[in-house]
Structure formats: C-alpha cells, structure tokens
C-alpha positions in Angstrom: 195.1 118.2 177.8 193.9 118.0 173.6 196.8 115.4 174.3 195.0 113.5 176.4 191.4 113.1 175.0 193.5 112.1 171.6 195.3 108.9 173.8 191.6 108.1 174.5 190.2 108.8 170.8 188.0 111.9 171.9 187.5 114.9 169.8 188.4 118.2 170.3 184.4 118.8 170.3 184.1 116.2 173.0 187.0 118.0 175.2 185.3 121.4 175.0 181.5 119.7 176.1 183.0 117.9 178.6 184.9 121.2 179.7 181.7 122.8 179.5 179.9 119.8 181.8 182.1 120.2 184.8 181.8 123.6 184.8 178.4 123.7 185.0 177.9 121.1 187.3 180.3 123.0 189.8 178.6 126.0 189.1 175.7 124.0 190.2 176.8 122.4 192.4 178.5 126.3 194.7 174.8 127.2 193.7 173.6 124.4 195.9 174.8 125.8 199.0 171.8 128.4 198.9 169.6 126.3 196.8 169.7 122.7 197.9 167.5 121.2 196.0 170.5 121.6 193.2 173.2 119.4 194.6 172.6 116.4 194.2 171.6 116.5 190.6 175.0 118.3 190.3 176.6 115.3 192.1 175.3 113.0 190.4 176.2 114.5 186.6 179.5 114.9 188.0 179.8 111.4 189.4 179.0 110.2 185.8 181.6 112.6 184.3 184.1 110.9 186.6 182.5 107.5 185.5 183.3 108.1 182.4 187.0 109.6 182.5 187.7 106.6 185.1 186.8 104.3 182.5 188.2 106.1 180.2 192.0 106.3 182.5 191.6 102.1 182.5 190.7 101.8 179.4 194.3 102.9 177.8 195.8 101.7 180.6 196.9 104.4 182.6 199.0 104.5 185.4 197.0 104.6 188.9 199.0 108.1 189.2 196.4 109.7 186.6 192.9 107.1 188.5 193.6 108.3 191.4 191.7 112.0 191.5 189.0 110.4 189.0 188.1 108.1 191.3 188.4 110.1 194.5 186.7 112.8 192.3 183.9 110.1 192.0 183.7 108.7 195.5 183.2 112.3 196.9 180.1 112.8 194.6 178.3 109.7 195.4 178.8 110.1 198.9 177.8 114.2 198.2 174.4 112.8 195.9 174.1 109.7 199.0 173.1 112.3 201.6 171.5 115.2 200.1 
C-alpha cells in the first residue's frame, strides 16, 4: 500500500490519515444503524475520500480495474447520503 501511495506522490503519513478516516467513516455508518443522524455525514465523508481516490487513479493513469472499486463505492456513498 505504501508503494501505491508513493506512485500517487503521497507520503506514508497521508496514507495513515486516509486509512484512519476510512475507518472512522465506516464505523459511523455502522453506528448510523442506531443513530440515523450520523449516516449522511459518514456517507459524504467516504464519498469525498472516494472522489479523491478516483482523481488519483485517473491522475496516474491506472488501468480501469483499479478505478472500478473506488467509483463503485463513490456511487454507493452518494446514493446512501441522498436517501438518508
């Protein structure tokens, strides 16, 4: 994973911050099962991270196979945020 972030021109510190944010937003989505007011901010937070991921994949001209998971998760997060 560090090699992937290095290709994107990002440091290992950024990798840890992004990883922590992904865990935070995913945890908030789970907690959102009981506290629905957390669902939209968590989904939007993940959507922002996935938008950044899509941008980076395009920037370094990754093959489509690497882009599909980020695009899929981005669309799902937008869907959840819109309908919550």
